[in-house]
C-alpha positions as CSV (number, residue, x, y, z in Angstrom):
1,X,0.1,0.3,-0.2
2,X,2.5,2.1,0.8
3,X,4.2,2.2,-2.6
4,X,1.3,2.3,-4.3
5,X,1.0,4.8,-2.7
6,X,4.2,7.1,-3.3
7,X,3.8,6.0,-6.6
8,X,0.3,7.5,-6.9
9,X,1.5,10.9,-5.4
10,X,4.5,11.2,-7.8
11,X,2.3,10.8,-10.6
12,X,0.1,13.4,-9.6
13,X,2.9,16.2,-9.1
14,X,3.9,15.7,-12.8
15,X,-0.1,16.8,-13.2
16,X,-0.5,20.3,-15.0
17,X,-1.7,22.0,-12.2
18,X,-5.5,22.0,-13.5
19,X,-6.0,18.5,-13.3
20,X,-4.6,18.0,-10.0
21,X,-8.0,19.4,-7.7
22,X,-10.0,16.3,-9.7
23,X,-6.8,14.6,-9.1
24,X,-6.2,14.6,-5.5
25,X,-10.0,14.0,-5.0
26,X,-9.8,10.3,-7.1
27,X,-6.4,9.8,-5.3
28,X,-8.1,10.1,-2.0
29,X,-10.9,8.0,-2.9
30,X,-9.1,5.1,-4.2
31,X,-6.8,5.6,-1.0
32,X,-9.5,5.0,1.1
33,X,-11.3,2.9,-1.1
34,X,-8.2,0.2,-1.1
35,X,-8.2,0.8,2.9
36,X,-11.8,-0.2,3.4
37,X,-12.1,-3.2,0.7
38,X,-14.7,-5.8,2.4
39,X,-14.1,-8.7,2.1
40,X,-15.9,-10.8,0.0
41,X,-17.9,-14.1,1.6
42,X,-18.4,-16.9,-0.6
43,X,-21.7,-19.5,-1.0
44,X,-18.8,-21.6,2.1
45,X,-17.7,-18.7,4.0
46,X,-21.3,-17.9,4.3
47,X,-22.3,-21.3,5.7
48,X,-19.1,-21.2,7.8
49,X,-20.4,-17.9,9.9
50,X,-23.5,-19.2,10.2
51,X,-22.8,-22.8,11.2
52,X,-20.5,-21.6,14.3
53,X,-22.6,-17.8,14.7
54,X,-25.2,-21.8,15.8
55,X,-22.6,-22.8,17.8
56,X,-19.8,-21.0,18.0
57,X,-18.0,-24.7,19.6
58,X,-18.8,-26.9,16.2
59,X,-15.2,-28.4,15.7
60,X,-13.4,-27.3,12.3
61,X,-14.0,-31.5,11.5
62,X,-18.0,-31.1,11.7
63,X,-17.5,-27.7,10.1
64,X,-15.6,-30.0,6.6
65,X,-18.2,-32.1,6.5
66,X,-21.1,-30.2,6.6
67,X,-19.5,-28.2,3.4
68,X,-18.4,-30.8,1.9
69,X,-14.3,-30.1,2.2
70,X,-11.0,-30.7,3.9
71,X,-10.8,-29.5,7.6
72,X,-7.0,-27.9,6.8
73,X,-8.7,-26.2,3.7
74,X,-11.7,-24.9,6.0
75,X,-9.1,-24.3,8.8
76,X,-7.7,-21.4,6.1
77,X,-10.3,-20.4,5.9
78,X,-11.6,-19.9,9.7
79,X,-8.2,-18.3,9.9
80,X,-9.2,-16.1,6.8
81,X,-12.2,-15.0,8.4
82,X,-10.5,-13.6,11.9
83,X,-7.2,-11.9,9.6
84,X,-10.4,-9.4,8.1
85,X,-11.8,-9.3,10.9
86,X,-15.1,-11.5,9.4
87,X,-15.1,-13.5,13.2
88,X,-14.0,-10.9,15.5
89,X,-14.2,-13.7,18.5
90,X,-15.9,-17.3,20.0
91,X,-18.5,-16.3,22.1
92,X,-21.1,-17.5,25.1
93,X,-24.0,-16.6,25.5
94,X,-25.2,-16.6,28.9
95,X,-29.3,-17.1,29.9
96,X,-29.2,-14.1,33.7
97,X,-32.4,-15.7,34.7
98,X,-30.2,-18.5,35.6
99,X,-28.2,-16.3,37.2
100,X,-31.2,-14.3,38.4
101,X,-31.3,-12.1,36.5
102,X,-35.5,-11.7,36.0
103,X,-35.9,-8.0,34.8
104,X,-34.4,-6.2,32.0
105,X,-33.9,-2.7,31.1
106,X,-33.1,-0.8,28.6
107,X,-32.3,2.9,29.7
108,X,-31.6,6.0,28.0
109,X,-29.1,8.0,29.2
110,X,-28.7,11.9,29.3
111,X,-25.2,13.4,31.0
112,X,-25.9,16.6,32.9
113,X,-23.4,18.9,31.2
114,X,-20.3,18.5,31.8
115,X,-20.5,14.8,33.4
116,X,-21.1,12.7,29.8
117,X,-17.1,11.2,30.3
118,X,-18.0,10.9,34.1
119,X,-20.9,8.9,33.7
120,X,-19.6,7.1,30.4
121,X,-17.1,5.9,33.5
122,X,-19.8,5.3,35.0
123,X,-21.7,2.7,33.1
124,X,-18.1,0.7,32.3
125,X,-17.9,-0.1,36.3
126,X,-21.9,-0.8,37.3
127,X,-21.8,-4.3,35.8
128,X,-25.5,-5.7,35.3
129,X,-25.1,-2.6,32.3
130,X,-24.7,-5.7,30.0
131,X,-24.6,-3.3,27.0
132,X,-24.5,0.5,25.6
133,X,-23.7,2.5,22.7
134,X,-23.4,6.2,22.2
135,X,-25.6,7.3,19.8
136,X,-27.2,10.8,18.3
137,X,-30.1,12.4,18.9
138,X,-31.3,13.9,22.4
139,X,-29.2,10.7,24.0
140,X,-26.4,10.4,24.6
141,X,-25.8,7.0,25.5
142,X,-28.2,3.3,25.4
143,X,-27.5,0.6,27.3
144,X,-29.1,-2.4,28.4
145,X,-29.1,-3.7,32.1
146,X,-29.6,-7.0,34.0
147,X,-31.4,-7.4,37.5
148,X,-33.0,-8.7,40.2
149,X,-35.7,-6.8,40.7
150,X,-37.5,-3.1,40.2
151,X,-35.7,-2.3,43.9
152,X,-32.4,-3.6,42.3
153,X,-33.2,-0.6,38.9
154,X,-33.3,1.9,41.1
155,X,-30.6,1.5,43.5
156,X,-28.4,0.9,40.7
157,X,-30.4,4.3,39.1
158,X,-29.6,7.0,42.0
159,X,-26.6,6.4,41.4
160,X,-26.0,7.1,37.9
161,X,-29.2,10.2,37.3
162,X,-26.9,12.4,40.2
163,X,-25.1,12.9,37.1
164,X,-27.2,11.9,34.0
165,X,-31.4,12.0,33.2
166,X,-32.6,8.8,32.2
167,X,-35.6,6.9,30.9
168,X,-36.2,3.4,32.1
169,X,-38.4,0.9,29.3
170,X,-38.5,-2.9,30.7
171,X,-38.3,-5.3,27.7
172,X,-40.8,-8.0,28.3
173,X,-40.4,-10.0,25.2
174,X,-36.9,-10.7,22.8
175,X,-38.8,-10.0,19.1
176,X,-35.1,-10.3,17.4
177,X,-32.2,-11.8,19.5
178,X,-29.3,-10.6,18.4
179,X,-28.4,-12.3,15.4
180,X,-25.9,-11.7,11.9
181,X,-25.9,-8.8,10.1
182,X,-26.8,-10.2,5.5
183,X,-23.9,-12.2,5.1
184,X,-23.1,-10.3,0.9
């Protein structure tokens, strides 16, 4: 990539001045396009990702049997998917109810002026916040919490509302569980 960049810069320097502005935009676009290249998944890659999403403990041998390939070929594909960032991790799905967390809540959080960093750190410190996204709009954060009771929720929110306004909704059911994005 560095050699390509040097070659493009050298070519840019010899262009007449009236072509440089439009060419610079094209060069920058081309370089960004090369950096952000999305890996192309073929049918076998998609099947491997789907099977691992259903059960991350599936062995390479089992994956190979199911896609009609050798285990070393599947291992190479898995390594390529990991290196390209398609597969970031092999995870564990724990049921919060089995651990005594019978309630889930979605909390929208709007820090008070000057409290953004403090609130962000507070959310990171409280383990009942199992997921949190920084978002655009009226609120700065949308977080998911697991709780044992409404009293448990009140105790946690008291810590947060000292530095932020909150709006809480109790989750009744999961209409769509976290799933794979479309694999194209």
